All heavy atoms as TSV, in Angstrom:
chain	resi	resn	atom	element	x	y	z
A	1	MET	N	N	-8.262	4.438	-46.537
A	1	MET	CA	C	-8.658	3.883	-45.268
A	1	MET	C	C	-8.745	4.982	-44.222
A	1	MET	O	O	-7.882	5.827	-44.146
A	1	MET	CB	C	-7.622	2.883	-44.779
A	1	MET	CG	C	-7.734	1.546	-45.364
A	1	MET	SD	S	-6.657	0.516	-44.406
A	1	MET	CE	C	-6.905	-0.953	-45.217
A	2	ALA	N	N	-9.753	4.874	-43.446
A	2	ALA	CA	C	-9.925	5.848	-42.380
A	2	ALA	C	C	-9.346	5.283	-41.092
A	2	ALA	O	O	-9.659	4.160	-40.710
A	2	ALA	CB	C	-11.404	6.171	-42.190
A	3	ALA	N	N	-8.488	6.024	-40.477
A	3	ALA	CA	C	-7.862	5.573	-39.229
A	3	ALA	C	C	-8.846	5.774	-38.075
A	3	ALA	O	O	-9.520	6.788	-37.993
A	3	ALA	CB	C	-6.587	6.360	-38.961
A	4	ALA	N	N	-8.901	4.780	-37.230
A	4	ALA	CA	C	-9.790	4.871	-36.068
A	4	ALA	C	C	-9.189	5.860	-35.072
A	4	ALA	O	O	-7.999	5.838	-34.796
A	4	ALA	CB	C	-9.957	3.505	-35.419
A	5	LYS	N	N	-10.047	6.725	-34.578
A	5	LYS	CA	C	-9.580	7.760	-33.663
A	5	LYS	C	C	-9.899	7.320	-32.237
A	5	LYS	O	O	-11.048	7.085	-31.906
A	5	LYS	CB	C	-10.291	9.076	-33.986
A	5	LYS	CG	C	-9.673	10.267	-33.341
A	5	LYS	CD	C	-10.343	11.524	-33.849
A	5	LYS	CE	C	-9.578	12.730	-33.423
A	5	LYS	NZ	N	-10.199	13.952	-33.899
A	6	ALA	N	N	-8.864	7.187	-31.414
A	6	ALA	CA	C	-9.049	6.763	-30.025
A	6	ALA	C	C	-9.314	7.982	-29.161
A	6	ALA	O	O	-8.657	9.014	-29.290
A	6	ALA	CB	C	-7.811	6.032	-29.527
A	7	SER	N	N	-10.314	7.843	-28.328
A	7	SER	CA	C	-10.596	8.956	-27.423
A	7	SER	C	C	-10.044	8.619	-26.045
A	7	SER	O	O	-10.207	7.511	-25.544
A	7	SER	CB	C	-12.102	9.205	-27.338
A	7	SER	OG	O	-12.734	8.072	-26.796
A	8	LEU	N	N	-9.344	9.551	-25.458
A	8	LEU	CA	C	-8.761	9.374	-24.129
A	8	LEU	C	C	-9.634	10.079	-23.115
A	8	LEU	O	O	-9.774	11.292	-23.139
A	8	LEU	CB	C	-7.350	9.937	-24.087
A	8	LEU	CG	C	-6.350	9.305	-25.046
A	8	LEU	CD1	C	-5.030	10.041	-24.985
A	8	LEU	CD2	C	-6.160	7.847	-24.714
A	9	LYS	N	N	-10.218	9.296	-22.244
A	9	LYS	CA	C	-11.053	9.860	-21.192
A	9	LYS	C	C	-10.435	9.531	-19.842
A	9	LYS	O	O	-10.011	8.399	-19.611
A	9	LYS	CB	C	-12.471	9.308	-21.267
A	9	LYS	CG	C	-13.207	9.731	-22.512
A	9	LYS	CD	C	-14.629	9.256	-22.487
A	9	LYS	CE	C	-15.348	9.686	-23.753
A	9	LYS	NZ	N	-16.741	9.263	-23.773
A	10	ILE	N	N	-10.389	10.507	-19.001
A	10	ILE	CA	C	-9.852	10.317	-17.664
A	10	ILE	C	C	-10.980	9.879	-16.750
A	10	ILE	O	O	-12.009	10.540	-16.660
A	10	ILE	CB	C	-9.198	11.609	-17.137
A	10	ILE	CG1	C	-8.036	12.007	-18.039
A	10	ILE	CG2	C	-8.737	11.428	-15.708
A	10	ILE	CD1	C	-7.446	13.350	-17.706
A	11	LYS	N	N	-10.752	8.743	-16.089
A	11	LYS	CA	C	-11.761	8.255	-15.160
A	11	LYS	C	C	-11.548	8.913	-13.810
A	11	LYS	O	O	-10.432	9.090	-13.351
A	11	LYS	CB	C	-11.663	6.746	-15.004
A	11	LYS	CG	C	-12.029	5.998	-16.261
A	11	LYS	CD	C	-11.972	4.513	-16.039
A	11	LYS	CE	C	-12.354	3.783	-17.300
A	11	LYS	NZ	N	-12.298	2.324	-17.112
A	12	GLY	N	N	-12.618	9.254	-13.168
A	12	GLY	CA	C	-12.541	9.862	-11.851
A	12	GLY	C	C	-13.905	10.333	-11.420
A	12	GLY	O	O	-14.891	10.250	-12.156
A	13	LYS	N	N	-13.969	10.833	-10.208
A	13	LYS	CA	C	-15.243	11.294	-9.680
A	13	LYS	C	C	-15.646	12.641	-10.256
A	13	LYS	O	O	-16.806	12.948	-10.395
A	13	LYS	CB	C	-15.178	11.388	-8.158
A	13	LYS	CG	C	-15.050	10.049	-7.489
A	13	LYS	CD	C	-15.038	10.203	-5.993
A	13	LYS	CE	C	-14.929	8.867	-5.310
A	13	LYS	NZ	N	-14.898	8.979	-3.872
A	14	GLY	N	N	-14.656	13.442	-10.547
A	14	GLY	CA	C	-14.934	14.798	-10.991
A	14	GLY	C	C	-15.425	14.841	-12.422
A	14	GLY	O	O	-15.222	13.933	-13.216
A	15	GLY	N	N	-16.070	15.918	-12.758
A	15	GLY	CA	C	-16.572	16.101	-14.110
A	15	GLY	C	C	-15.508	16.672	-15.007
A	15	GLY	O	O	-14.313	16.501	-14.797
A	16	LYS	N	N	-15.962	17.411	-16.016
A	16	LYS	CA	C	-15.045	17.960	-17.004
A	16	LYS	C	C	-14.123	19.025	-16.399
A	16	LYS	O	O	-12.953	19.089	-16.725
A	16	LYS	CB	C	-15.849	18.544	-18.161
A	16	LYS	CG	C	-15.017	18.995	-19.314
A	16	LYS	CD	C	-15.887	19.451	-20.454
A	16	LYS	CE	C	-15.044	19.875	-21.641
A	16	LYS	NZ	N	-15.869	20.331	-22.741
A	17	GLY	N	N	-14.641	19.830	-15.489
A	17	GLY	CA	C	-13.848	20.919	-14.918
A	17	GLY	C	C	-13.264	20.601	-13.557
A	17	GLY	O	O	-12.928	21.492	-12.800
A	18	SER	N	N	-13.148	19.341	-13.229
A	18	SER	CA	C	-12.646	18.960	-11.906
A	18	SER	C	C	-11.161	19.287	-11.797
A	18	SER	O	O	-10.370	18.966	-12.672
A	18	SER	CB	C	-12.872	17.472	-11.671
A	18	SER	OG	O	-12.318	17.105	-10.442
A	19	LYS	N	N	-10.786	19.925	-10.701
A	19	LYS	CA	C	-9.391	20.276	-10.481
A	19	LYS	C	C	-8.687	19.247	-9.601
A	19	LYS	O	O	-7.491	19.287	-9.452
A	19	LYS	CB	C	-9.291	21.650	-9.825
A	19	LYS	CG	C	-9.776	22.760	-10.719
A	19	LYS	CD	C	-9.647	24.090	-10.048
A	19	LYS	CE	C	-10.174	25.191	-10.952
A	19	LYS	NZ	N	-10.116	26.501	-10.314
A	20	GLU	N	N	-9.445	18.328	-8.984
A	20	GLU	CA	C	-8.867	17.361	-8.060
A	20	GLU	C	C	-8.361	16.150	-8.832
A	20	GLU	O	O	-9.102	15.550	-9.594
A	20	GLU	CB	C	-9.939	16.930	-7.053
A	20	GLU	CG	C	-9.412	15.988	-6.000
A	20	GLU	CD	C	-10.465	15.689	-4.956
A	20	GLU	OE1	O	-10.740	16.579	-4.155
A	20	GLU	OE2	O	-10.988	14.577	-4.960
A	21	PRO	N	N	-7.082	15.776	-8.645
A	21	PRO	CA	C	-6.573	14.576	-9.320
A	21	PRO	C	C	-7.164	13.313	-8.702
A	21	PRO	O	O	-7.723	13.338	-7.623
A	21	PRO	CB	C	-5.061	14.648	-9.084
A	21	PRO	CG	C	-4.895	15.493	-7.873
A	21	PRO	CD	C	-6.058	16.454	-7.869
A	22	SER	N	N	-7.050	12.194	-9.423
A	22	SER	CA	C	-7.668	10.953	-8.957
A	22	SER	C	C	-7.012	10.446	-7.677
A	22	SER	O	O	-7.663	9.828	-6.860
A	22	SER	CB	C	-7.596	9.895	-10.052
A	22	SER	OG	O	-6.247	9.635	-10.383
A	23	SER	N	N	-5.713	10.672	-7.484
A	23	SER	CA	C	-5.050	10.250	-6.247
A	23	SER	C	C	-4.744	11.504	-5.428
A	23	SER	O	O	-3.654	12.046	-5.469
A	23	SER	CB	C	-3.784	9.475	-6.557
A	23	SER	OG	O	-2.876	10.287	-7.262
A	24	SER	N	N	-5.730	11.956	-4.698
A	24	SER	CA	C	-5.586	13.176	-3.933
A	24	SER	C	C	-4.842	12.907	-2.638
A	24	SER	O	O	-4.546	11.776	-2.279
A	24	SER	CB	C	-6.965	13.763	-3.629
A	24	SER	OG	O	-7.670	12.878	-2.775
A	25	LYS	N	N	-4.546	13.957	-1.927
A	25	LYS	CA	C	-3.863	13.835	-0.642
A	25	LYS	C	C	-4.717	13.065	0.346
A	25	LYS	O	O	-4.205	12.318	1.163
A	25	LYS	CB	C	-3.550	15.220	-0.080
A	25	LYS	CG	C	-2.495	15.954	-0.850
A	25	LYS	CD	C	-2.236	17.310	-0.230
A	25	LYS	CE	C	-1.240	18.097	-1.047
A	25	LYS	NZ	N	-0.993	19.415	-0.478
A	26	TYR	N	N	-6.027	13.209	0.238
A	26	TYR	CA	C	-6.934	12.484	1.124
A	26	TYR	C	C	-6.818	10.981	0.913
A	26	TYR	O	O	-6.782	10.208	1.857
A	26	TYR	CB	C	-8.373	12.939	0.883
A	26	TYR	CG	C	-9.391	12.128	1.642
A	26	TYR	CD1	C	-9.554	12.290	3.012
A	26	TYR	CD2	C	-10.172	11.184	0.990
A	26	TYR	CE1	C	-10.464	11.536	3.710
A	26	TYR	CE2	C	-11.084	10.424	1.681
A	26	TYR	CZ	C	-11.235	10.608	3.043
A	26	TYR	OH	O	-12.127	9.854	3.729
A	27	GLU	N	N	-6.747	10.561	-0.348
A	27	GLU	CA	C	-6.633	9.133	-0.646
A	27	GLU	C	C	-5.304	8.582	-0.134
A	27	GLU	O	O	-5.257	7.482	0.413
A	27	GLU	CB	C	-6.757	8.892	-2.146
A	27	GLU	CG	C	-8.135	9.151	-2.693
A	27	GLU	CD	C	-9.165	8.158	-2.206
A	27	GLU	OE1	O	-8.809	6.988	-1.999
A	27	GLU	OE2	O	-10.323	8.560	-2.031
A	28	VAL	N	N	-4.221	9.332	-0.309
A	28	VAL	CA	C	-2.910	8.899	0.169
A	28	VAL	C	C	-2.933	8.801	1.697
A	28	VAL	O	O	-2.443	7.827	2.276
A	28	VAL	CB	C	-1.806	9.865	-0.305
A	28	VAL	CG1	C	-0.476	9.538	0.347
A	28	VAL	CG2	C	-1.694	9.823	-1.816
A	29	PHE	N	N	-3.523	9.788	2.349
A	29	PHE	CA	C	-3.624	9.773	3.808
A	29	PHE	C	C	-4.459	8.592	4.284
A	29	PHE	O	O	-4.115	7.911	5.252
A	29	PHE	CB	C	-4.232	11.088	4.308
A	29	PHE	CG	C	-4.407	11.146	5.799
A	29	PHE	CD1	C	-3.315	11.336	6.619
A	29	PHE	CD2	C	-5.662	11.010	6.361
A	29	PHE	CE1	C	-3.466	11.384	7.991
A	29	PHE	CE2	C	-5.830	11.058	7.731
A	29	PHE	CZ	C	-4.723	11.245	8.552
A	30	LYS	N	N	-5.557	8.320	3.596
A	30	LYS	CA	C	-6.433	7.208	3.958
A	30	LYS	C	C	-5.711	5.870	3.792
A	30	LYS	O	O	-5.796	5.004	4.664
A	30	LYS	CB	C	-7.693	7.242	3.107
A	30	LYS	CG	C	-8.751	6.252	3.558
A	30	LYS	CD	C	-10.055	6.445	2.812
A	30	LYS	CE	C	-9.946	5.858	1.443
A	30	LYS	NZ	N	-11.223	5.776	0.732
A	31	ASP	N	N	-4.973	5.716	2.701
A	31	ASP	CA	C	-4.225	4.483	2.475
A	31	ASP	C	C	-3.144	4.295	3.533
A	31	ASP	O	O	-2.951	3.194	4.051
A	31	ASP	CB	C	-3.586	4.485	1.088
A	31	ASP	CG	C	-4.619	4.382	-0.016
A	31	ASP	OD1	O	-5.755	3.935	0.270
A	31	ASP	OD2	O	-4.290	4.746	-1.159
A	32	TRP	N	N	-2.416	5.369	3.852
A	32	TRP	CA	C	-1.364	5.294	4.863
A	32	TRP	C	C	-1.953	4.964	6.229
A	32	TRP	O	O	-1.389	4.164	6.981
A	32	TRP	CB	C	-0.608	6.625	4.931
A	32	TRP	CG	C	0.551	6.573	5.858
A	32	TRP	CD1	C	1.803	6.122	5.565
A	32	TRP	CD2	C	0.567	6.957	7.228
A	32	TRP	NE1	N	2.593	6.214	6.676
A	32	TRP	CE2	C	1.862	6.726	7.715
A	32	TRP	CE3	C	-0.377	7.478	8.096
A	32	TRP	CZ2	C	2.220	6.993	9.018
A	32	TRP	CZ3	C	-0.009	7.744	9.401
A	32	TRP	CH2	C	1.272	7.504	9.850
A	33	THR	N	N	-3.092	5.542	6.559
A	33	THR	CA	C	-3.743	5.274	7.838
A	33	THR	C	C	-4.178	3.818	7.919
A	33	THR	O	O	-3.957	3.160	8.942
A	33	THR	CB	C	-4.949	6.197	8.031
A	33	THR	OG1	O	-4.523	7.553	7.917
A	33	THR	CG2	C	-5.591	5.996	9.376
A	34	ASN	N	N	-4.788	3.307	6.865
A	34	ASN	CA	C	-5.206	1.905	6.850
A	34	ASN	C	C	-4.008	0.976	6.995
A	34	ASN	O	O	-4.058	-0.008	7.739
A	34	ASN	CB	C	-5.968	1.579	5.568
A	34	ASN	CG	C	-7.348	2.173	5.561
A	34	ASN	OD1	O	-7.924	2.472	6.610
A	34	ASN	ND2	N	-7.890	2.360	4.384
A	35	TRP	N	N	-2.922	1.271	6.304
A	35	TRP	CA	C	-1.717	0.452	6.385
A	35	TRP	C	C	-1.162	0.459	7.800
A	35	TRP	O	O	-0.832	-0.594	8.347
A	35	TRP	CB	C	-0.669	0.977	5.407
A	35	TRP	CG	C	0.616	0.228	5.460
A	35	TRP	CD1	C	0.915	-0.934	4.817
A	35	TRP	CD2	C	1.783	0.585	6.206
A	35	TRP	NE1	N	2.196	-1.309	5.122
A	35	TRP	CE2	C	2.752	-0.400	5.968
A	35	TRP	CE3	C	2.089	1.646	7.060
A	35	TRP	CZ2	C	4.010	-0.358	6.549
A	35	TRP	CZ3	C	3.338	1.682	7.639
A	35	TRP	CH2	C	4.295	0.687	7.381
A	36	SER	N	N	-1.073	1.636	8.422
A	36	SER	CA	C	-0.493	1.721	9.765
A	36	SER	C	C	-1.395	1.065	10.809
A	36	SER	O	O	-0.894	0.441	11.748
A	36	SER	CB	C	-0.209	3.179	10.139
A	36	SER	OG	O	-1.397	3.939	10.122
A	37	LEU	N	N	-2.711	1.159	10.650
A	37	LEU	CA	C	-3.610	0.501	11.599
A	37	LEU	C	C	-3.535	-1.017	11.479
A	37	LEU	O	O	-3.621	-1.726	12.490
A	37	LEU	CB	C	-5.042	0.987	11.407
A	37	LEU	CG	C	-5.320	2.417	11.887
A	37	LEU	CD1	C	-6.747	2.816	11.552
A	37	LEU	CD2	C	-5.070	2.548	13.368
A	38	LYS	N	N	-3.357	-1.526	10.282
A	38	LYS	CA	C	-3.189	-2.969	10.111
A	38	LYS	C	C	-1.909	-3.445	10.775
A	38	LYS	O	O	-1.888	-4.497	11.429
A	38	LYS	CB	C	-3.170	-3.336	8.626
A	38	LYS	CG	C	-4.526	-3.267	7.974
A	38	LYS	CD	C	-4.443	-3.626	6.508
A	38	LYS	CE	C	-5.783	-3.462	5.829
A	38	LYS	NZ	N	-5.699	-3.754	4.385
A	39	LYS	N	N	-0.828	-2.683	10.631
A	39	LYS	CA	C	0.435	-3.054	11.275
A	39	LYS	C	C	0.324	-2.970	12.790
A	39	LYS	O	O	0.862	-3.815	13.503
A	39	LYS	CB	C	1.580	-2.155	10.778
A	39	LYS	CG	C	1.859	-2.254	9.313
A	39	LYS	CD	C	2.321	-3.638	8.926
A	39	LYS	CE	C	2.582	-3.692	7.440
A	39	LYS	NZ	N	2.930	-5.011	6.973
A	40	ALA	N	N	-0.366	-1.955	13.302
A	40	ALA	CA	C	-0.555	-1.820	14.749
A	40	ALA	C	C	-1.392	-2.967	15.297
A	40	ALA	O	O	-1.145	-3.447	16.413
A	40	ALA	CB	C	-1.206	-0.481	15.056
A	41	LYS	N	N	-2.366	-3.420	14.535
A	41	LYS	CA	C	-3.207	-4.546	14.966
A	41	LYS	C	C	-2.372	-5.812	15.103
A	41	LYS	O	O	-2.501	-6.553	16.080
A	41	LYS	CB	C	-4.332	-4.752	13.950
A	41	LYS	CG	C	-5.266	-5.872	14.304
A	41	LYS	CD	C	-6.342	-6.025	13.249
A	41	LYS	CE	C	-7.214	-7.227	13.525
A	41	LYS	NZ	N	-8.209	-7.433	12.478
A	42	VAL	N	N	-1.491	-6.070	14.146
A	42	VAL	CA	C	-0.630	-7.250	14.197
A	42	VAL	C	C	0.344	-7.144	15.368
A	42	VAL	O	O	0.543	-8.117	16.115
A	42	VAL	CB	C	0.122	-7.427	12.861
A	42	VAL	CG1	C	1.182	-8.512	12.964
A	42	VAL	CG2	C	-0.856	-7.749	11.754
A	43	ALA	N	N	0.929	-5.967	15.571
A	43	ALA	CA	C	1.868	-5.781	16.675
A	43	ALA	C	C	1.181	-5.964	18.019
A	43	ALA	O	O	1.742	-6.571	18.939
A	43	ALA	CB	C	2.507	-4.393	16.582
A	44	THR	N	N	-0.028	-5.477	18.153
A	44	THR	CA	C	-0.786	-5.647	19.392
A	44	THR	C	C	-1.148	-7.105	19.606
A	44	THR	O	O	-1.067	-7.616	20.727
A	44	THR	CB	C	-2.065	-4.784	19.356
A	44	THR	OG1	O	-1.692	-3.427	19.124
A	44	THR	CG2	C	-2.824	-4.881	20.652
A	45	HIS	N	N	-1.534	-7.769	18.543
A	45	HIS	CA	C	-1.938	-9.170	18.637
A	45	HIS	C	C	-0.795	-10.048	19.148
A	45	HIS	O	O	-0.992	-10.887	20.025
A	45	HIS	CB	C	-2.416	-9.658	17.278
A	45	HIS	CG	C	-2.845	-11.085	17.259
A	45	HIS	ND1	N	-4.079	-11.485	17.713
A	45	HIS	CD2	C	-2.201	-12.208	16.849
A	45	HIS	CE1	C	-4.172	-12.801	17.582
A	45	HIS	NE2	N	-3.055	-13.250	17.057
A	46	TYR	N	N	0.398	-9.874	18.593
A	46	TYR	CA	C	1.525	-10.719	18.958
A	46	TYR	C	C	2.323	-10.178	20.134
A	46	TYR	O	O	3.167	-10.879	20.680
A	46	TYR	CB	C	2.451	-10.930	17.759
A	46	TYR	CG	C	1.823	-11.822	16.721
A	46	TYR	CD1	C	1.380	-11.309	15.513
A	46	TYR	CD2	C	1.662	-13.172	16.964
A	46	TYR	CE1	C	0.800	-12.126	14.569
A	46	TYR	CE2	C	1.083	-14.007	16.023
A	46	TYR	CZ	C	0.650	-13.474	14.824
A	46	TYR	OH	O	0.070	-14.287	13.898
A	47	GLY	N	N	2.108	-8.949	20.547
A	47	GLY	CA	C	2.902	-8.365	21.613
A	47	GLY	C	C	2.211	-8.254	22.951
A	47	GLY	O	O	2.858	-7.925	23.950
A	48	PHE	N	N	0.930	-8.559	23.037
A	48	PHE	CA	C	0.192	-8.341	24.281
A	48	PHE	C	C	0.637	-9.303	25.383
A	48	PHE	O	O	0.969	-8.874	26.493
A	48	PHE	CB	C	-1.313	-8.482	24.038
A	48	PHE	CG	C	-2.134	-8.197	25.256
A	48	PHE	CD1	C	-2.275	-6.908	25.708
A	48	PHE	CD2	C	-2.747	-9.223	25.955
A	48	PHE	CE1	C	-3.020	-6.623	26.834
A	48	PHE	CE2	C	-3.503	-8.958	27.081
A	48	PHE	CZ	C	-3.635	-7.657	27.521
A	49	ILE	N	N	0.665	-10.595	25.122
A	49	ILE	CA	C	1.045	-11.587	26.135
A	49	ILE	C	C	2.502	-11.405	26.571
A	49	ILE	O	O	2.782	-11.415	27.778
A	49	ILE	CB	C	0.757	-13.019	25.634
A	49	ILE	CG1	C	-0.738	-13.202	25.373
A	49	ILE	CG2	C	1.270	-14.060	26.613
A	49	ILE	CD1	C	-1.622	-13.030	26.593
A	50	PRO	N	N	3.458	-11.221	25.647
A	50	PRO	CA	C	4.832	-10.962	26.113
A	50	PRO	C	C	4.931	-9.695	26.974
A	50	PRO	O	O	5.708	-9.666	27.934
A	50	PRO	CB	C	5.643	-10.807	24.825
A	50	PRO	CG	C	4.882	-11.591	23.828
A	50	PRO	CD	C	3.448	-11.428	24.197
A	51	LEU	N	N	4.137	-8.678	26.668
A	51	LEU	CA	C	4.147	-7.462	27.485
A	51	LEU	C	C	3.667	-7.757	28.900
A	51	LEU	O	O	4.270	-7.307	29.878
A	51	LEU	CB	C	3.269	-6.389	26.845
A	51	LEU	CG	C	3.103	-5.099	27.651
A	51	LEU	CD1	C	4.425	-4.350	27.722
A	51	LEU	CD2	C	2.017	-4.247	27.057
A	52	ILE	N	N	2.622	-8.563	29.037
A	52	ILE	CA	C	2.108	-8.918	30.352
A	52	ILE	C	C	3.142	-9.732	31.129
A	52	ILE	O	O	3.344	-9.523	32.332
A	52	ILE	CB	C	0.776	-9.706	30.220
A	52	ILE	CG1	C	-0.282	-8.847	29.543
A	52	ILE	CG2	C	0.298	-10.222	31.555
A	52	ILE	CD1	C	-0.610	-7.570	30.280
A	53	ILE	N	N	3.837	-10.634	30.463
A	53	ILE	CA	C	4.871	-11.433	31.126
A	53	ILE	C	C	6.008	-10.550	31.599
A	53	ILE	O	O	6.496	-10.689	32.736
A	53	ILE	CB	C	5.367	-12.551	30.183
A	53	ILE	CG1	C	4.245	-13.572	29.970
A	53	ILE	CG2	C	6.613	-13.229	30.742
A	53	ILE	CD1	C	4.542	-14.609	28.923
A	54	ILE	N	N	6.442	-9.619	30.764
A	54	ILE	CA	C	7.539	-8.719	31.155
A	54	ILE	C	C	7.129	-7.843	32.330
A	54	ILE	O	O	7.895	-7.656	33.276
A	54	ILE	CB	C	7.991	-7.871	29.946
A	54	ILE	CG1	C	8.696	-8.770	28.933
A	54	ILE	CG2	C	8.904	-6.730	30.378
A	54	ILE	CD1	C	8.977	-8.107	27.612
A	55	LEU	N	N	5.917	-7.314	32.293
A	55	LEU	CA	C	5.453	-6.495	33.413
A	55	LEU	C	C	5.339	-7.321	34.687
A	55	LEU	O	O	5.630	-6.826	35.782
A	55	LEU	CB	C	4.111	-5.850	33.074
A	55	LEU	CG	C	4.141	-4.760	32.012
A	55	LEU	CD1	C	2.726	-4.284	31.705
A	55	LEU	CD2	C	5.015	-3.603	32.449
A	56	GLY	N	N	4.915	-8.564	34.565
A	56	GLY	CA	C	4.827	-9.434	35.729
A	56	GLY	C	C	6.183	-9.762	36.317
A	56	GLY	O	O	6.327	-9.891	37.536
A	57	MET	N	N	7.194	-9.873	35.484
A	57	MET	CA	C	8.534	-10.184	35.978
A	57	MET	C	C	9.178	-8.982	36.655
A	57	MET	O	O	10.066	-9.140	37.483
A	57	MET	CB	C	9.420	-10.676	34.833
A	57	MET	CG	C	9.011	-12.039	34.310
A	57	MET	SD	S	9.973	-12.601	32.911
A	57	MET	CE	C	11.530	-12.950	33.700
A	58	LYS	N	N	8.743	-7.780	36.331
A	58	LYS	CA	C	9.338	-6.580	36.922
A	58	LYS	C	C	8.558	-6.081	38.136
A	58	LYS	O	O	8.931	-5.095	38.745
A	58	LYS	CB	C	9.420	-5.477	35.871
A	58	LYS	CG	C	10.392	-5.793	34.771
A	58	LYS	CD	C	10.547	-4.635	33.831
A	58	LYS	CE	C	11.454	-4.993	32.717
A	58	LYS	NZ	N	12.819	-4.584	32.919
A	59	SER	N	N	7.468	-6.744	38.467
A	59	SER	CA	C	6.644	-6.274	39.573
A	59	SER	C	C	7.215	-6.743	40.912
A	59	SER	O	O	8.073	-7.613	40.977
A	59	SER	CB	C	5.211	-6.787	39.415
A	59	SER	OG	O	5.194	-8.192	39.539
A	60	ASP	N	N	6.712	-6.159	41.981
A	60	ASP	CA	C	7.097	-6.565	43.334
A	60	ASP	C	C	6.094	-7.553	43.851
A	60	ASP	O	O	4.891	-7.308	43.703
A	60	ASP	CB	C	7.124	-5.346	44.261
A	60	ASP	CG	C	8.517	-4.959	44.688
A	60	ASP	OD1	O	9.447	-5.706	44.364
A	60	ASP	OD2	O	8.634	-3.919	45.341
A	61	PRO	N	N	6.371	-8.606	44.448
A	61	PRO	CA	C	7.684	-9.231	44.643
A	61	PRO	C	C	8.197	-9.797	43.316
A	61	PRO	O	O	7.414	-10.200	42.456
A	61	PRO	CB	C	7.407	-10.361	45.625
A	61	PRO	CG	C	5.998	-10.732	45.387
A	61	PRO	CD	C	5.302	-9.448	44.986
A	62	ASN	N	N	9.512	-9.833	43.195
A	62	ASN	CA	C	10.114	-10.320	41.949
A	62	ASN	C	C	9.751	-11.779	41.729
A	62	ASN	O	O	9.920	-12.611	42.605
A	62	ASN	CB	C	11.631	-10.154	41.988
A	62	ASN	CG	C	12.029	-8.699	41.892
A	62	ASN	OD1	O	11.256	-7.894	41.385
A	62	ASN	ND2	N	13.214	-8.362	42.367
A	63	THR	N	N	9.246	-12.069	40.552
A	63	THR	CA	C	8.855	-13.430	40.212
A	63	THR	C	C	9.688	-13.934	39.053
A	63	THR	O	O	10.258	-13.155	38.288
A	63	THR	CB	C	7.367	-13.482	39.816
A	63	THR	OG1	O	7.144	-12.582	38.743
A	63	THR	CG2	C	6.476	-13.113	40.978
A	64	HIS	N	N	9.764	-15.251	38.933
A	64	HIS	CA	C	10.470	-15.866	37.824
A	64	HIS	C	C	9.468	-16.253	36.750
A	64	HIS	O	O	8.261	-16.322	36.981
A	64	HIS	CB	C	11.241	-17.091	38.315
A	64	HIS	CG	C	12.282	-16.754	39.341
A	64	HIS	ND1	N	13.455	-16.099	39.024
A	64	HIS	CD2	C	12.305	-16.950	40.682
A	64	HIS	CE1	C	14.160	-15.910	40.129
A	64	HIS	NE2	N	13.491	-16.421	41.149
A	65	LEU	N	N	9.969	-16.526	35.572
A	65	LEU	CA	C	9.112	-16.862	34.444
A	65	LEU	C	C	8.271	-18.097	34.729
A	65	LEU	O	O	7.090	-18.144	34.420
A	65	LEU	CB	C	9.962	-17.074	33.181
A	65	LEU	CG	C	9.214	-17.372	31.893
A	65	LEU	CD1	C	8.305	-16.206	31.542
A	65	LEU	CD2	C	10.171	-17.644	30.762
A	66	PHE	N	N	8.874	-19.103	35.378
A	66	PHE	CA	C	8.122	-20.329	35.704
A	66	PHE	C	C	6.961	-20.022	36.634
A	66	PHE	O	O	5.868	-20.569	36.471
A	66	PHE	CB	C	9.053	-21.366	36.335
A	66	PHE	CG	C	8.333	-22.610	36.746
A	66	PHE	CD1	C	7.910	-23.529	35.792
A	66	PHE	CD2	C	8.031	-22.870	38.074
A	66	PHE	CE1	C	7.217	-24.667	36.150
A	66	PHE	CE2	C	7.340	-24.009	38.448
A	66	PHE	CZ	C	6.954	-24.916	37.483
A	67	GLN	N	N	7.151	-19.137	37.585
A	67	GLN	CA	C	6.066	-18.788	38.518
A	67	GLN	C	C	4.932	-18.052	37.794
A	67	GLN	O	O	3.763	-18.202	38.153
A	67	GLN	CB	C	6.601	-17.923	39.649
A	67	GLN	CG	C	7.533	-18.674	40.608
A	67	GLN	CD	C	8.175	-17.739	41.605
A	67	GLN	OE1	O	8.365	-16.564	41.319
A	67	GLN	NE2	N	8.515	-18.272	42.774
A	68	LEU	N	N	5.280	-17.263	36.812
A	68	LEU	CA	C	4.253	-16.552	36.057
A	68	LEU	C	C	3.429	-17.479	35.176
A	68	LEU	O	O	2.231	-17.284	34.997
A	68	LEU	CB	C	4.871	-15.463	35.189
A	68	LEU	CG	C	5.393	-14.226	35.893
A	68	LEU	CD1	C	6.132	-13.355	34.904
A	68	LEU	CD2	C	4.251	-13.473	36.526
A	69	LEU	N	N	4.072	-18.509	34.628
A	69	LEU	CA	C	3.409	-19.390	33.677
A	69	LEU	C	C	2.725	-20.580	34.338
A	69	LEU	O	O	1.909	-21.234	33.712
A	69	LEU	CB	C	4.400	-19.887	32.634
A	69	LEU	CG	C	5.022	-18.791	31.759
A	69	LEU	CD1	C	6.028	-19.386	30.785
A	69	LEU	CD2	C	3.957	-18.016	31.016
A	70	SER	N	N	3.046	-20.869	35.585
A	70	SER	CA	C	2.419	-22.023	36.253
A	70	SER	C	C	0.996	-21.645	36.695
A	70	SER	O	O	0.729	-20.521	37.089
A	70	SER	CB	C	3.251	-22.466	37.453
A	70	SER	OG	O	3.210	-21.469	38.453
A	71	PRO	N	N	0.084	-22.611	36.624
A	71	PRO	CA	C	-1.312	-22.317	36.975
A	71	PRO	C	C	-1.560	-22.157	38.471
A	71	PRO	O	O	-2.593	-21.680	38.881
A	71	PRO	CB	C	-2.079	-23.510	36.410
A	71	PRO	CG	C	-1.081	-24.607	36.318
A	71	PRO	CD	C	0.234	-23.962	36.100
A	72	VAL	N	N	-0.651	-22.611	39.310
A	72	VAL	CA	C	-0.865	-22.556	40.759
A	72	VAL	C	C	-0.294	-21.299	41.334
A	72	VAL	O	O	0.677	-20.762	41.074
A	72	VAL	CB	C	-0.259	-23.799	41.448
A	72	VAL	CG1	C	-0.457	-23.733	42.952
A	72	VAL	CG2	C	-0.877	-25.039	40.879
């Protein structure tokens, strides 16, 4: 019986003589940047209104939370 010979091929952009690994520093940096921008987007989304309320409470003349939230 002849044993089947498996060929191992590395998938990637580079050819046979490519020195760059598939997970380069650029890819890691890009992934980290995308992750941090997604987290910043969520923090901005949920933190914007509370930030405005806090700034309004510390402004002159001093206001209370009810005065900031009332429509009049």
